[in-house]
N, C-alpha and C positions, 0 to 999 in steps of 0.2 A: 481592464485590469484589479482587481479588489484592493483595498488599503491593505490587506494582510498579505498578497501577494507581493505587492511591491516594495514592502516594506522588508520582506525576507529576502528579495532579489538584491537591494541595497546593501542587506548585512552581508549577503554571500560576496559582493562585491567587495564590501570594506575587508572582508576577508582575504582577497587576494584571487577570487576567483575568475577562471578565464568563461567567458559566454561561448557558449559552442553556436551560437546564431549570429556571431558576428561576423563581418566582412573579412576577419583574418583567418576565418576558418572558411575552405570551399567544397563544402559537401555537394554531389547532386541532388536536385530536385527529390522530394519524397523518401530521401535516404534517411531510415530512424537512427535516432543518435539521443543520447544525453542532452542535458541543458547546460549544465556545467563542469568542468574542471578544478580541483582544488589543491593544494600541497603539492605543487610541481608535478602536477597532474598524477597522483599517485590515490587519489579519490574522484570517483565519478559522482555526481550528483543529479537525480532525476527530480523536477519539481513539478508534485503532482497537488492539486487542488480541488478538495472535496467540495463541492456546490450542493449537493445533495445529502442528504443523511441516510447512511447506508443499514442502520438498524432494522428497519422494515424488513429488509431482501436477507439480512443475518437470520431474522426471528423465522421469516418464512422457509429458510434452509434447516435450521435447527428442528422445526415444527414436522416438517417432512420427516428426518431420519427419527423422531420421537413414536411418527407414525409408524414408521417402518419395524421397529425395534420393539414398540409397545411400551417405551420408557414414559415415566411421569414427574414431573418435576415441582417441586413445591418451594416457592421462594425462589433463591437466587442460589445458581451455582457457575463455575467455570465451566466452558463449552468443553474443555479436555474432560472433565468428569463425566461425560455422557459416554464415553467410550469404556470396553473392556479391556483394551490394553492401546501401550501408546502408538502402535502402527496403525491400527485403525484412526485413532484420532488423529495423526498424520497426515493419513490418506483423505480423510474427511476435510480438513483443514487446506489441505494443497487444492484439492479438487475445485473447492468452491473459494478461494484467495482470501482464506482467514489467516489473520497472526494466532497460533497456538500458543503462546507465552501466558 
């Protein structure tokens, strides 16, 4: 476990989080579940730690889109600006699990 992950788990426990991996919760083996519950079980927390930089994967997906559409980008721009309309942008971002904010 990384130092960041350990510190974040400690932070959650100080907030009163319930750890769903604890023995007080009995889930069948291999049952998908979140990691923690917070604030009287009104918030579900799934802890994900990125151990690999995802930028190359994202860049490849955007490059593929630009090749298909003939788009050219000079400098920097938001990925949402690569699309004709919001629905097309949303569909691309959802398909590739990208945040489009």
